C-alpha positions in Angstrom: 64.3 -56.5 -8.8 62.8 -53.4 -10.4 61.4 -50.7 -8.2 57.6 -50.6 -7.9 55.9 -47.6 -9.4 54.2 -45.3 -7.2 50.4 -45.4 -7.2 49.0 -42.1 -8.7 45.9 -41.0 -7.1 42.9 -40.4 -9.4 42.2 -36.9 -10.2 38.7 -36.9 -8.3 40.8 -37.6 -5.1 43.4 -34.9 -5.3 40.7 -32.2 -6.4 38.6 -32.9 -3.4 41.1 -31.3 -0.9 41.4 -27.8 -2.4 37.5 -27.9 -2.8 36.9 -28.9 1.1 39.4 -26.2 2.1 37.5 -23.5 0.0 34.3 -24.8 1.6 35.5 -24.3 5.0 37.2 -21.0 4.3 33.8 -19.6 2.9 31.9 -21.1 5.6 34.0 -19.7 8.6 34.4 -16.4 6.9 30.7 -15.9 6.5 29.9 -17.4 9.9 32.2 -15.0 11.6 30.7 -12.1 9.6 27.0 -13.2 10.6 28.4 -13.2 14.2 29.7 -9.8 13.9 26.7 -8.3 12.4 24.5 -10.0 14.9 26.6 -8.4 17.8 26.5 -5.0 16.5 22.7 -5.0 15.5 20.5 -2.7 17.0 17.1 -3.8 18.1 13.8 -2.3 16.6 13.1 -0.5 19.8 16.8 1.0 19.7 16.3 2.0 16.1 12.9 3.9 16.8 14.5 5.7 19.7 17.4 7.0 17.2 15.1 8.0 14.3 11.8 9.0 15.8 11.1 11.9 18.0 8.1 12.2 20.0 5.7 14.9 18.5 3.6 17.2 20.7 -0.2 16.9 20.8 -0.2 20.2 19.0 2.1 18.9 16.2 -0.2 15.7 16.0 -3.1 17.7 15.5 -1.8 20.1 13.1 -0.5 17.3 11.0 -3.8 15.7 10.9 -5.6 18.9 10.1 -3.2 19.3 7.2 -3.8 15.9 5.9 -7.6 15.6 6.3 -8.5 19.1 5.8 -9.7 18.9 2.1 -13.0 17.1 1.2 -14.0 16.1 -2.2 -17.8 16.7 -2.6 -20.2 15.1 -4.8 -23.4 17.3 -5.6 -26.8 16.0 -7.0 -27.8 17.0 -10.3 -30.6 16.0 -12.7 -28.2 15.6 -15.9 -26.0 12.7 -15.3 -27.7 9.0 -14.6 -26.5 6.9 -11.8 -24.5 4.5 -13.5 -22.5 7.3 -15.2 -21.8 8.9 -11.6 -20.8 5.8 -10.0 -18.5 4.7 -12.7 -16.8 8.1 -12.7 -16.3 8.0 -9.0 -14.6 4.6 -9.1 -12.3 5.5 -12.2 -11.4 8.9 -10.4 -10.6 7.4 -7.0 -9.5 4.0 -7.7 -9.2 2.9 -4.1 -13.1 3.1 -3.9 -15.1 0.0 -5.0 -18.0 0.2 -7.4 -20.3 -0.7 -4.6 -19.1 2.3 -2.4 -19.2 4.6 -5.1 -22.5 3.6 -5.7 -23.6 4.4 -2.2 -21.8 7.8 -2.4 -23.9 8.3 -5.5 -27.2 7.4 -3.5 -26.4 9.6 -0.6 -25.7 12.5 -3.0 -29.2 11.9 -4.3 -30.8 11.9 -1.1 -29.3 14.6 0.8 -28.0 16.9 -2.3 -24.4 16.3 -1.4 -22.1 13.5 -0.3 -18.4 13.4 0.7 -16.4 11.0 -1.6 -13.1 11.2 0.2 -11.1 13.4 2.7 -7.4 13.9 1.8 -4.8 16.4 1.4 -4.9 19.4 -1.2 -3.1 18.2 -4.1 -4.7 14.8 -4.2 -8.2 16.5 -3.6 -7.5 18.7 -6.6 -6.8 15.7 -9.0 -9.8 14.0 -7.9 -12.0 17.0 -8.8 -10.2 17.3 -12.1 -11.1 13.8 -12.5 -7.4 12.4 -13.0 -6.5 9.1 -12.0 -3.8 8.8 -9.3 
């Protein structure tokens, strides 16, 4: 009687075992890394305590004066028309919408001058030259 031949497993069955093993290895490794990172993670409060120091009221006031000490002022004149001035303001100071630029123009027309923006020195000089930021 002839000996029965061994039954070969299909390639798909033999290929599944290494894939499952690789997946489990990947999953366990990344899970352990995630847990380790979560254990060593600082809270937001701890990070703030490490990086930020409390500024004294004098330092805060000095910093605020530095930042807000430069004003860009628009003076009234009879040469330029309203539309030109309004468009010029909105082009030079991009964060100001056209409606706000128009209100600034009206204020300068009525009062003789109007504050366009309050900022630090370098930015104020660029605005005065008419450069976009």
